[in-house]
N, C-alpha and C positions, 0 to 999 in steps of 0.2 A: 195782863199777859205780855211779857217782854220778848219771849222767844217762841218760835213755832217750828215744827218739823213738817215739811211737805214732801212726800214720797221719800227721796233720799237726800234732801238738802235741808240745812238749818238756816233759819232767818231770824233777825232781831228787829224790833221796832225802830223805824227811822223817822216816821212822821205820824203823830197820834191822830186819832179820830177828831179830837177837838181842834187841833191845828188845821186839819183838812177843812172842817166845816167853817171855821173862821175865815180861812183864805177864800173859800168859795163865795162867802158873803161879800168879801171885798171885791172879788172879780166881778160878781153880779152888779155891784154898785157902779163899777167902771163901765160895764156893758150897758147898764140902764142909762147912764149919762151919754155915752157915745152913740147909742142907737135910739135915742129919744125921738119919737115921731116917725120911726121907721118900723118895718116889719120883716126883719131878716128871717130866712129859713135857717133853722138850727139843724145842722147835719152831723149826727153822731156816728162815730166810727166804731163799729162793733169788733170784737166783743168787749174789749177792755174798758171802753168809756161809758158803758150804760149807767153805772152808778153815778159817775161824775155828771153826766148829762141830766139825769133825773134830779139830782140835788141842785144843780145850777139853774135849770129852768124854773124850779119852784121859787127862786129868788128874783126872777126877772119881773119887771113891771108890765111887760106885755105878755100876751098869750101866744107863744110862738108855735108855728107849724114845725113839727119835729119829724125828720126823715132819718133813715139809717142806711149806711153802707157798711159792707164788711169786706175788708181787704186783708190779704195775707202776704206777709213777707218773712215770717218766722218759721212756719212749718213745724211747730211744736217744740222747737229748740230754744236755746237761750240767747242766740244771736241771729240777727236778720240775715236772710239769704241774699238780700239785695234785689230780688226779683219780686215784683208786685203782681198779685192776682186779685181780680175782682170776684168775690164770692157772692156778694149781694149788691146789686146796683140800685141807684136811685130809680124811683118809679113815678117821678113828677117832673114836669118841665121846670127849668131854672132860668130860662132866658130872661134877662133884665132884673133878676132877683139879687139882693144882697144875701150872701151865704156866710154863716158863722159855723165854721168847722169845729167840732168838739172832739178832742183826742185825749187819751189817757196819758200817753208818754211820747215824747219826741227825743230820739237819740241821734242817729245820723241825719235825720230829716229827709232822707231820700223818698220814703213812702209819701210824706206830705208834699214834697216837691212834685212827685209823680201825680198825686191827686189834684194839685192846683192846675197842672197842665191838662189833665183829663177834664176837669170842670171848665176850664177856659174854652175847650172845644164846644161847650154847650152854651156859651155866650152869656155868662152871668154878669151882673153889674159890678159886684165886688165880692171878694172872699177874704176873710180873716180867720186866723186860727187861734183858738184858745186851748191850751194844754194844761193839764194838772201838773205834769212833771216834765222837766227839760234837762237833758244831759248835755250841757253846753260844751264840755270838753270832747264829746263824741260827735258833735254837729259838723256835717260836711256840706250841707246844701247851701243855696244862695240866700233864701229868705227864712229868717228865724220866726218862731211864733210871735204874733202880735201881743198875745196875752199869756202870761206864764204864772201858774200857781206857785210852784217851787222849782228852783234849780237844784239838781242833785248830782252827786258824783256818778261816774260812769260804771255803775255796778248794777247787777240784776236785782229787780224788786218785784214783789207780789203784794196782793191785797187791794182792797177797794176797787175791785173789778179786774185787776191784772192777775195773771196766772202763771203757774209753772206746770206744764203738762196738764192744763185744764183744771188745776186745783189751786185753792187759795183765793179765789175771786171774792168770797164772802167775808173775808177778814175786813174789819172796819178801819184798820190803820194800814199804813204802808210799811212793809217789812223788807229789809235789805239782806241779801245773801251773806251769810257768815263764813261759809266754807271757802 
């Protein structure tokens, strides 16, 4: 399947399922090395990162505690509003913990910049970000992700957990907007 139509938009394959899975395995190998002997909390940012988080943690050498937060900055559209809202907050203390934030996509970086400041108020030991997709040309924040699956152009994508108006999350590949 090379093209899909979701609601009123056409998308074509940008990153295949096999490319995604191979890159996740490589990322996990790096994380296994860097976090050897440690027990970081894996913090998955919903909704888009749930598939990436599931596949990533299955490749880790340790049995991580996984927690979820849900943040909103899109409001159902195709561009970030710039305003971050917490829809689901952490329900465990993180004082003194290493945090591995798992995100599906980083574009401007403002949401993750906001999250790092928010978590800093809870006195963590360290926080690093692993993202499946990074839009480097759209990035405006100070701190880029420490671990990047793929750098992609600044275009709208769906699939592998990411959506367009809550549709397209179940696609196994990443699809880029054609229109």
